MIBAFI-439860 format. One record per atom (N, C-alpha, C): residue number from 1; atom name; x, y, z. Coordinates in nm, 2 decimals. Atoms other than C-alpha are relative to their C-alpha. Layout:
REM MIBAFI-439860
<r><pos>NUM</pos><site>CA</site><X>X</X><Y>Y</Y><Z>Z</Z></r>
...
END
This chain:
REM MIBAFI-439860
<r><pos>1</pos><site>N</site><X>-0.05</X><Y>0.13</Y><Z>0.00</Z></r>
<r><pos>1</pos><site>CA</site><X>11.46</X><Y>10.43</Y><Z>11.31</Z></r>
<r><pos>1</pos><site>C</site><X>0.08</X><Y>-0.03</Y><Z>-0.13</Z></r>
<r><pos>2</pos><site>N</site><X>-0.08</X><Y>0.02</Y><Z>0.11</Z></r>
<r><pos>2</pos><site>CA</site><X>11.72</X><Y>10.30</Y><Z>11.07</Z></r>
<r><pos>2</pos><site>C</site><X>-0.05</X><Y>-0.11</Y><Z>-0.10</Z></r>
<r><pos>3</pos><site>N</site><X>0.07</X><Y>0.10</Y><Z>0.09</Z></r>
<r><pos>3</pos><site>CA</site><X>11.49</X><Y>10.03</Y><Z>10.92</Z></r>
<r><pos>3</pos><site>C</site><X>-0.11</X><Y>0.08</Y><Z>-0.08</Z></r>
<r><pos>4</pos><site>N</site><X>0.09</X><Y>-0.08</Y><Z>0.08</Z></r>
<r><pos>4</pos><site>CA</site><X>11.30</X><Y>10.18</Y><Z>10.63</Z></r>
<r><pos>4</pos><site>C</site><X>-0.09</X><Y>-0.11</Y><Z>-0.07</Z></r>
<r><pos>5</pos><site>N</site><X>0.10</X><Y>0.08</Y><Z>0.06</Z></r>
<r><pos>5</pos><site>CA</site><X>10.98</X><Y>10.02</Y><Z>10.49</Z></r>
<r><pos>5</pos><site>C</site><X>-0.05</X><Y>0.07</Y><Z>-0.13</Z></r>
<r><pos>6</pos><site>N</site><X>0.03</X><Y>-0.06</Y><Z>0.14</Z></r>
<r><pos>6</pos><site>CA</site><X>10.94</X><Y>10.08</Y><Z>10.11</Z></r>
<r><pos>6</pos><site>C</site><X>-0.13</X><Y>-0.05</Y><Z>-0.06</Z></r>
<r><pos>7</pos><site>N</site><X>0.13</X><Y>0.05</Y><Z>0.05</Z></r>
<r><pos>7</pos><site>CA</site><X>10.57</X><Y>9.98</Y><Z>10.08</Z></r>
<r><pos>7</pos><site>C</site><X>-0.05</X><Y>0.09</Y><Z>-0.11</Z></r>
<r><pos>8</pos><site>N</site><X>0.05</X><Y>-0.09</Y><Z>0.10</Z></r>
<r><pos>8</pos><site>CA</site><X>10.49</X><Y>10.29</Y><Z>9.88</Z></r>
<r><pos>8</pos><site>C</site><X>0.06</X><Y>-0.03</Y><Z>-0.14</Z></r>
<r><pos>9</pos><site>N</site><X>-0.07</X><Y>0.03</Y><Z>0.13</Z></r>
<r><pos>9</pos><site>CA</site><X>10.74</X><Y>10.19</Y><Z>9.61</Z></r>
<r><pos>9</pos><site>C</site><X>-0.07</X><Y>-0.12</Y><Z>-0.06</Z></r>
<r><pos>10</pos><site>N</site><X>0.06</X><Y>0.13</Y><Z>0.05</Z></r>
<r><pos>10</pos><site>CA</site><X>10.59</X><Y>9.84</Y><Z>9.58</Z></r>
<r><pos>10</pos><site>C</site><X>-0.14</X><Y>0.03</Y><Z>-0.04</Z></r>
<r><pos>11</pos><site>N</site><X>0.14</X><Y>-0.03</Y><Z>0.04</Z></r>
<r><pos>11</pos><site>CA</site><X>10.23</X><Y>9.98</Y><Z>9.57</Z></r>
<r><pos>11</pos><site>C</site><X>0.00</X><Y>0.07</Y><Z>-0.13</Z></r>
<r><pos>12</pos><site>N</site><X>0.00</X><Y>-0.07</Y><Z>0.13</Z></r>
<r><pos>12</pos><site>CA</site><X>10.32</X><Y>10.21</Y><Z>9.29</Z></r>
<r><pos>12</pos><site>C</site><X>0.04</X><Y>-0.09</Y><Z>-0.11</Z></r>
<r><pos>13</pos><site>N</site><X>-0.04</X><Y>0.10</Y><Z>0.11</Z></r>
<r><pos>13</pos><site>CA</site><X>10.49</X><Y>9.93</Y><Z>9.09</Z></r>
<r><pos>13</pos><site>C</site><X>-0.12</X><Y>-0.09</Y><Z>-0.03</Z></r>
<r><pos>14</pos><site>N</site><X>0.11</X><Y>0.10</Y><Z>0.02</Z></r>
<r><pos>14</pos><site>CA</site><X>10.18</X><Y>9.71</Y><Z>9.14</Z></r>
<r><pos>14</pos><site>C</site><X>-0.13</X><Y>0.08</Y><Z>-0.04</Z></r>
<r><pos>15</pos><site>N</site><X>0.12</X><Y>-0.09</Y><Z>0.03</Z></r>
<r><pos>15</pos><site>CA</site><X>9.94</X><Y>10.01</Y><Z>9.07</Z></r>
<r><pos>15</pos><site>C</site><X>-0.12</X><Y>-0.04</Y><Z>0.09</Z></r>
<r><pos>16</pos><site>N</site><X>0.10</X><Y>0.04</Y><Z>-0.10</Z></r>
<r><pos>16</pos><site>CA</site><X>9.76</X><Y>9.93</Y><Z>9.39</Z></r>
<r><pos>16</pos><site>C</site><X>-0.02</X><Y>0.11</Y><Z>0.10</Z></r>
<r><pos>17</pos><site>N</site><X>0.03</X><Y>-0.11</Y><Z>-0.10</Z></r>
<r><pos>17</pos><site>CA</site><X>9.58</X><Y>10.18</Y><Z>9.62</Z></r>
<r><pos>17</pos><site>C</site><X>0.03</X><Y>-0.05</Y><Z>0.14</Z></r>
<r><pos>18</pos><site>N</site><X>-0.01</X><Y>0.04</Y><Z>-0.14</Z></r>
<r><pos>18</pos><site>CA</site><X>9.63</X><Y>10.18</Y><Z>9.99</Z></r>
<r><pos>18</pos><site>C</site><X>-0.12</X><Y>-0.07</Y><Z>0.05</Z></r>
<r><pos>19</pos><site>N</site><X>0.12</X><Y>0.07</Y><Z>-0.04</Z></r>
<r><pos>19</pos><site>CA</site><X>9.27</X><Y>10.08</Y><Z>10.04</Z></r>
<r><pos>19</pos><site>C</site><X>0.00</X><Y>-0.14</Y><Z>-0.05</Z></r>
<r><pos>20</pos><site>N</site><X>-0.01</X><Y>0.14</Y><Z>0.05</Z></r>
<r><pos>20</pos><site>CA</site><X>9.31</X><Y>9.78</Y><Z>9.81</Z></r>
<r><pos>20</pos><site>C</site><X>0.10</X><Y>-0.09</Y><Z>0.07</Z></r>
<r><pos>21</pos><site>N</site><X>-0.11</X><Y>0.07</Y><Z>-0.07</Z></r>
<r><pos>21</pos><site>CA</site><X>9.63</X><Y>9.68</Y><Z>9.98</Z></r>
<r><pos>21</pos><site>C</site><X>-0.04</X><Y>-0.03</Y><Z>0.14</Z></r>
<r><pos>22</pos><site>N</site><X>0.05</X><Y>0.02</Y><Z>-0.14</Z></r>
<r><pos>22</pos><site>CA</site><X>9.48</X><Y>9.72</Y><Z>10.33</Z></r>
<r><pos>22</pos><site>C</site><X>-0.10</X><Y>-0.11</Y><Z>0.00</Z></r>
<r><pos>23</pos><site>N</site><X>0.11</X><Y>0.10</Y><Z>0.00</Z></r>
<r><pos>23</pos><site>CA</site><X>9.18</X><Y>9.51</Y><Z>10.24</Z></r>
<r><pos>23</pos><site>C</site><X>0.06</X><Y>-0.14</Y><Z>-0.03</Z></r>
<r><pos>24</pos><site>N</site><X>-0.06</X><Y>0.13</Y><Z>0.04</Z></r>
<r><pos>24</pos><site>CA</site><X>9.40</X><Y>9.24</Y><Z>10.08</Z></r>
<r><pos>24</pos><site>C</site><X>0.09</X><Y>-0.06</Y><Z>0.11</Z></r>
<r><pos>25</pos><site>N</site><X>-0.08</X><Y>0.06</Y><Z>-0.11</Z></r>
<r><pos>25</pos><site>CA</site><X>9.63</X><Y>9.20</Y><Z>10.38</Z></r>
<r><pos>25</pos><site>C</site><X>-0.07</X><Y>0.00</Y><Z>0.14</Z></r>
<r><pos>26</pos><site>N</site><X>0.08</X><Y>0.01</Y><Z>-0.12</Z></r>
<r><pos>26</pos><site>CA</site><X>9.37</X><Y>9.25</Y><Z>10.65</Z></r>
<r><pos>26</pos><site>C</site><X>0.03</X><Y>0.10</Y><Z>0.11</Z></r>
<r><pos>27</pos><site>N</site><X>-0.03</X><Y>-0.10</Y><Z>-0.10</Z></r>
<r><pos>27</pos><site>CA</site><X>9.48</X><Y>9.57</Y><Z>10.82</Z></r>
<r><pos>27</pos><site>C</site><X>-0.07</X><Y>0.13</Y><Z>-0.05</Z></r>
<r><pos>28</pos><site>N</site><X>0.07</X><Y>-0.13</Y><Z>0.03</Z></r>
<r><pos>28</pos><site>CA</site><X>9.33</X><Y>9.92</Y><Z>10.83</Z></r>
<r><pos>28</pos><site>C</site><X>0.09</X><Y>0.09</Y><Z>-0.09</Z></r>
<r><pos>29</pos><site>N</site><X>-0.09</X><Y>-0.09</Y><Z>0.07</Z></r>
<r><pos>29</pos><site>CA</site><X>9.45</X><Y>10.19</Y><Z>10.59</Z></r>
<r><pos>29</pos><site>C</site><X>0.08</X><Y>0.09</Y><Z>0.09</Z></r>
<r><pos>30</pos><site>N</site><X>-0.08</X><Y>-0.08</Y><Z>-0.10</Z></r>
<r><pos>30</pos><site>CA</site><X>9.56</X><Y>10.39</Y><Z>10.90</Z></r>
<r><pos>30</pos><site>C</site><X>0.13</X><Y>-0.08</Y><Z>0.04</Z></r>
<r><pos>31</pos><site>N</site><X>-0.12</X><Y>0.08</Y><Z>-0.04</Z></r>
<r><pos>31</pos><site>CA</site><X>9.80</X><Y>10.10</Y><Z>10.99</Z></r>
<r><pos>31</pos><site>C</site><X>0.09</X><Y>-0.01</Y><Z>-0.12</Z></r>
<r><pos>32</pos><site>N</site><X>-0.09</X><Y>0.00</Y><Z>0.12</Z></r>
<r><pos>32</pos><site>CA</site><X>9.93</X><Y>10.09</Y><Z>10.63</Z></r>
<r><pos>32</pos><site>C</site><X>0.07</X><Y>0.13</Y><Z>0.00</Z></r>
<r><pos>33</pos><site>N</site><X>-0.07</X><Y>-0.13</Y><Z>-0.01</Z></r>
<r><pos>33</pos><site>CA</site><X>10.00</X><Y>10.46</Y><Z>10.67</Z></r>
<r><pos>33</pos><site>C</site><X>0.11</X><Y>0.00</Y><Z>0.10</Z></r>
<r><pos>34</pos><site>N</site><X>-0.10</X><Y>0.01</Y><Z>-0.10</Z></r>
<r><pos>34</pos><site>CA</site><X>10.19</X><Y>10.39</Y><Z>10.99</Z></r>
<r><pos>34</pos><site>C</site><X>0.12</X><Y>-0.07</Y><Z>-0.05</Z></r>
<r><pos>35</pos><site>N</site><X>-0.11</X><Y>0.07</Y><Z>0.06</Z></r>
<r><pos>35</pos><site>CA</site><X>10.40</X><Y>10.14</Y><Z>10.80</Z></r>
<r><pos>35</pos><site>C</site><X>0.08</X><Y>0.09</Y><Z>-0.10</Z></r>
<r><pos>36</pos><site>N</site><X>-0.06</X><Y>-0.08</Y><Z>0.11</Z></r>
<r><pos>36</pos><site>CA</site><X>10.46</X><Y>10.37</Y><Z>10.50</Z></r>
<r><pos>36</pos><site>C</site><X>0.07</X><Y>0.12</Y><Z>0.06</Z></r>
<r><pos>37</pos><site>N</site><X>-0.06</X><Y>-0.12</Y><Z>-0.06</Z></r>
<r><pos>37</pos><site>CA</site><X>10.55</X><Y>10.67</Y><Z>10.72</Z></r>
<r><pos>37</pos><site>C</site><X>0.11</X><Y>-0.03</Y><Z>0.10</Z></r>
<r><pos>38</pos><site>N</site><X>-0.11</X><Y>0.04</Y><Z>-0.08</Z></r>
<r><pos>38</pos><site>CA</site><X>10.80</X><Y>10.48</Y><Z>10.92</Z></r>
<r><pos>38</pos><site>C</site><X>-0.02</X><Y>0.02</Y><Z>0.15</Z></r>
<r><pos>39</pos><site>N</site><X>0.03</X><Y>-0.02</Y><Z>-0.14</Z></r>
<r><pos>39</pos><site>CA</site><X>10.62</X><Y>10.52</Y><Z>11.25</Z></r>
<r><pos>39</pos><site>C</site><X>-0.03</X><Y>-0.13</Y><Z>0.07</Z></r>
<r><pos>40</pos><site>N</site><X>0.03</X><Y>0.14</Y><Z>-0.06</Z></r>
<r><pos>40</pos><site>CA</site><X>10.57</X><Y>10.14</Y><Z>11.31</Z></r>
<r><pos>40</pos><site>C</site><X>0.12</X><Y>-0.04</Y><Z>0.09</Z></r>
<r><pos>41</pos><site>N</site><X>-0.11</X><Y>0.05</Y><Z>-0.09</Z></r>
<r><pos>41</pos><site>CA</site><X>10.78</X><Y>10.00</Y><Z>11.60</Z></r>
<r><pos>41</pos><site>C</site><X>0.02</X><Y>-0.15</Y><Z>-0.02</Z></r>
<r><pos>42</pos><site>N</site><X>-0.02</X><Y>0.14</Y><Z>0.02</Z></r>
<r><pos>42</pos><site>CA</site><X>10.72</X><Y>9.64</Y><Z>11.50</Z></r>
<r><pos>42</pos><site>C</site><X>-0.10</X><Y>-0.04</Y><Z>-0.11</Z></r>
<r><pos>43</pos><site>N</site><X>0.08</X><Y>0.05</Y><Z>0.11</Z></r>
<r><pos>43</pos><site>CA</site><X>10.57</X><Y>9.43</Y><Z>11.22</Z></r>
<r><pos>43</pos><site>C</site><X>-0.01</X><Y>-0.15</Y><Z>0.04</Z></r>
<r><pos>44</pos><site>N</site><X>0.02</X><Y>0.14</Y><Z>-0.02</Z></r>
<r><pos>44</pos><site>CA</site><X>10.41</X><Y>9.09</Y><Z>11.29</Z></r>
<r><pos>44</pos><site>C</site><X>0.05</X><Y>-0.08</Y><Z>-0.12</Z></r>
<r><pos>45</pos><site>N</site><X>-0.04</X><Y>0.09</Y><Z>0.12</Z></r>
<r><pos>45</pos><site>CA</site><X>10.55</X><Y>8.80</Y><Z>11.08</Z></r>
<r><pos>45</pos><site>C</site><X>-0.13</X><Y>-0.04</Y><Z>-0.08</Z></r>
<r><pos>46</pos><site>N</site><X>0.12</X><Y>0.03</Y><Z>0.08</Z></r>
<r><pos>46</pos><site>CA</site><X>10.19</X><Y>8.72</Y><Z>10.98</Z></r>
<r><pos>46</pos><site>C</site><X>-0.04</X><Y>0.12</Y><Z>-0.09</Z></r>
<r><pos>47</pos><site>N</site><X>0.03</X><Y>-0.12</Y><Z>0.08</Z></r>
<r><pos>47</pos><site>CA</site><X>10.15</X><Y>9.08</Y><Z>10.85</Z></r>
<r><pos>47</pos><site>C</site><X>0.11</X><Y>0.00</Y><Z>-0.11</Z></r>
<r><pos>48</pos><site>N</site><X>-0.11</X><Y>0.00</Y><Z>0.10</Z></r>
<r><pos>48</pos><site>CA</site><X>10.49</X><Y>9.06</Y><Z>10.67</Z></r>
<r><pos>48</pos><site>C</site><X>-0.03</X><Y>-0.11</Y><Z>-0.10</Z></r>
<r><pos>49</pos><site>N</site><X>0.04</X><Y>0.11</Y><Z>0.09</Z></r>
<r><pos>49</pos><site>CA</site><X>10.38</X><Y>8.73</Y><Z>10.52</Z></r>
<r><pos>49</pos><site>C</site><X>-0.11</X><Y>0.04</Y><Z>-0.10</Z></r>
<r><pos>50</pos><site>N</site><X>0.11</X><Y>-0.04</Y><Z>0.09</Z></r>
<r><pos>50</pos><site>CA</site><X>10.06</X><Y>8.88</Y><Z>10.39</Z></r>
<r><pos>50</pos><site>C</site><X>0.04</X><Y>0.11</Y><Z>-0.09</Z></r>
<r><pos>51</pos><site>N</site><X>-0.05</X><Y>-0.11</Y><Z>0.08</Z></r>
<r><pos>51</pos><site>CA</site><X>10.24</X><Y>9.19</Y><Z>10.26</Z></r>
<r><pos>51</pos><site>C</site><X>0.08</X><Y>-0.06</Y><Z>-0.12</Z></r>
<r><pos>52</pos><site>N</site><X>-0.07</X><Y>0.06</Y><Z>0.11</Z></r>
<r><pos>52</pos><site>CA</site><X>10.48</X><Y>8.97</Y><Z>10.06</Z></r>
<r><pos>52</pos><site>C</site><X>-0.08</X><Y>-0.09</Y><Z>-0.09</Z></r>
<r><pos>53</pos><site>N</site><X>0.09</X><Y>0.08</Y><Z>0.08</Z></r>
<r><pos>53</pos><site>CA</site><X>10.21</X><Y>8.74</Y><Z>9.94</Z></r>
<r><pos>53</pos><site>C</site><X>-0.08</X><Y>0.09</Y><Z>-0.10</Z></r>
<r><pos>54</pos><site>N</site><X>0.08</X><Y>-0.09</Y><Z>0.08</Z></r>
<r><pos>54</pos><site>CA</site><X>9.99</X><Y>9.03</Y><Z>9.81</Z></r>
<r><pos>54</pos><site>C</site><X>0.09</X><Y>0.08</Y><Z>-0.10</Z></r>
<r><pos>55</pos><site>N</site><X>-0.08</X><Y>-0.08</Y><Z>0.09</Z></r>
<r><pos>55</pos><site>CA</site><X>10.28</X><Y>9.23</Y><Z>9.66</Z></r>
<r><pos>55</pos><site>C</site><X>0.09</X><Y>-0.09</Y><Z>-0.08</Z></r>
<r><pos>56</pos><site>N</site><X>-0.08</X><Y>0.10</Y><Z>0.07</Z></r>
<r><pos>56</pos><site>CA</site><X>10.45</X><Y>8.91</Y><Z>9.53</Z></r>
<r><pos>56</pos><site>C</site><X>0.15</X><Y>0.04</Y><Z>0.00</Z></r>
<r><pos>57</pos><site>N</site><X>-0.13</X><Y>-0.04</Y><Z>-0.02</Z></r>
<r><pos>57</pos><site>CA</site><X>10.78</X><Y>9.01</Y><Z>9.68</Z></r>
<r><pos>57</pos><site>C</site><X>0.07</X><Y>-0.07</Y><Z>0.11</Z></r>
<r><pos>58</pos><site>N</site><X>-0.08</X><Y>0.06</Y><Z>-0.11</Z></r>
<r><pos>58</pos><site>CA</site><X>11.05</X><Y>8.91</Y><Z>9.93</Z></r>
<r><pos>58</pos><site>C</site><X>0.01</X><Y>0.11</Y><Z>0.11</Z></r>
<r><pos>59</pos><site>N</site><X>-0.01</X><Y>-0.11</Y><Z>-0.11</Z></r>
<r><pos>59</pos><site>CA</site><X>11.09</X><Y>9.09</Y><Z>10.27</Z></r>
<r><pos>59</pos><site>C</site><X>0.11</X><Y>0.10</Y><Z>-0.03</Z></r>
<r><pos>60</pos><site>N</site><X>-0.11</X><Y>-0.09</Y><Z>0.04</Z></r>
<r><pos>60</pos><site>CA</site><X>11.41</X><Y>9.24</Y><Z>10.14</Z></r>
<r><pos>60</pos><site>C</site><X>-0.04</X><Y>0.11</Y><Z>-0.10</Z></r>
<r><pos>61</pos><site>N</site><X>0.05</X><Y>-0.10</Y><Z>0.09</Z></r>
<r><pos>61</pos><site>CA</site><X>11.21</X><Y>9.42</Y><Z>9.87</Z></r>
<r><pos>61</pos><site>C</site><X>-0.07</X><Y>0.12</Y><Z>0.06</Z></r>
<r><pos>62</pos><site>N</site><X>0.07</X><Y>-0.11</Y><Z>-0.07</Z></r>
<r><pos>62</pos><site>CA</site><X>11.03</X><Y>9.63</Y><Z>10.12</Z></r>
<r><pos>62</pos><site>C</site><X>0.06</X><Y>0.04</Y><Z>0.13</Z></r>
<r><pos>63</pos><site>N</site><X>-0.07</X><Y>-0.04</Y><Z>-0.12</Z></r>
<r><pos>63</pos><site>CA</site><X>11.26</X><Y>9.64</Y><Z>10.42</Z></r>
<r><pos>63</pos><site>C</site><X>0.15</X><Y>0.02</Y><Z>-0.03</Z></r>
<r><pos>64</pos><site>N</site><X>-0.14</X><Y>-0.03</Y><Z>0.02</Z></r>
<r><pos>64</pos><site>CA</site><X>11.60</X><Y>9.80</Y><Z>10.41</Z></r>
<r><pos>64</pos><site>C</site><X>0.06</X><Y>0.07</Y><Z>0.12</Z></r>
<r><pos>65</pos><site>N</site><X>-0.07</X><Y>-0.07</Y><Z>-0.11</Z></r>
<r><pos>65</pos><site>CA</site><X>11.86</X><Y>9.92</Y><Z>10.66</Z></r>
<r><pos>65</pos><site>C</site><X>0.07</X><Y>0.12</Y><Z>-0.05</Z></r>
<r><pos>66</pos><site>N</site><X>-0.05</X><Y>-0.13</Y><Z>0.04</Z></r>
<r><pos>66</pos><site>CA</site><X>11.95</X><Y>10.29</Y><Z>10.63</Z></r>
<r><pos>66</pos><site>C</site><X>0.06</X><Y>0.06</Y><Z>0.12</Z></r>
<r><pos>67</pos><site>N</site><X>-0.05</X><Y>-0.05</Y><Z>-0.13</Z></r>
<r><pos>67</pos><site>CA</site><X>12.18</X><Y>10.38</Y><Z>10.92</Z></r>
<r><pos>67</pos><site>C</site><X>-0.01</X><Y>0.15</Y><Z>0.02</Z></r>
<r><pos>68</pos><site>N</site><X>0.00</X><Y>-0.14</Y><Z>-0.01</Z></r>
<r><pos>68</pos><site>CA</site><X>12.17</X><Y>10.75</Y><Z>10.85</Z></r>
<r><pos>68</pos><site>C</site><X>-0.14</X><Y>0.06</Y><Z>0.02</Z></r>
<r><pos>69</pos><site>N</site><X>0.14</X><Y>-0.04</Y><Z>-0.01</Z></r>
<r><pos>69</pos><site>CA</site><X>11.79</X><Y>10.77</Y><Z>10.86</Z></r>
<r><pos>69</pos><site>C</site><X>-0.06</X><Y>-0.03</Y><Z>0.14</Z></r>
<r><pos>70</pos><site>N</site><X>0.06</X><Y>0.02</Y><Z>-0.13</Z></r>
<r><pos>70</pos><site>CA</site><X>11.64</X><Y>10.83</Y><Z>11.20</Z></r>
<r><pos>70</pos><site>C</site><X>-0.13</X><Y>0.09</Y><Z>0.01</Z></r>
<r><pos>71</pos><site>N</site><X>0.12</X><Y>-0.08</Y><Z>-0.01</Z></r>
<r><pos>71</pos><site>CA</site><X>11.29</X><Y>10.95</Y><Z>11.29</Z></r>
<r><pos>71</pos><site>C</site><X>-0.02</X><Y>0.04</Y><Z>0.15</Z></r>
END
């Protein structure tokens, strides 16, 4: 997919583990891995809201369009 989710970059900047992040936004670490690895087909707005709240960022900080990247 040409939409890339850069959660790993933001987690590193915030020095936050996947487990801490998953607990804070209310999803499983396995689902965080799905997002990080680009295997997610959709993201709920409530999840995106929680991600942005916890990471103190804007959606554009974690979502980007990369037309050459396909999975």
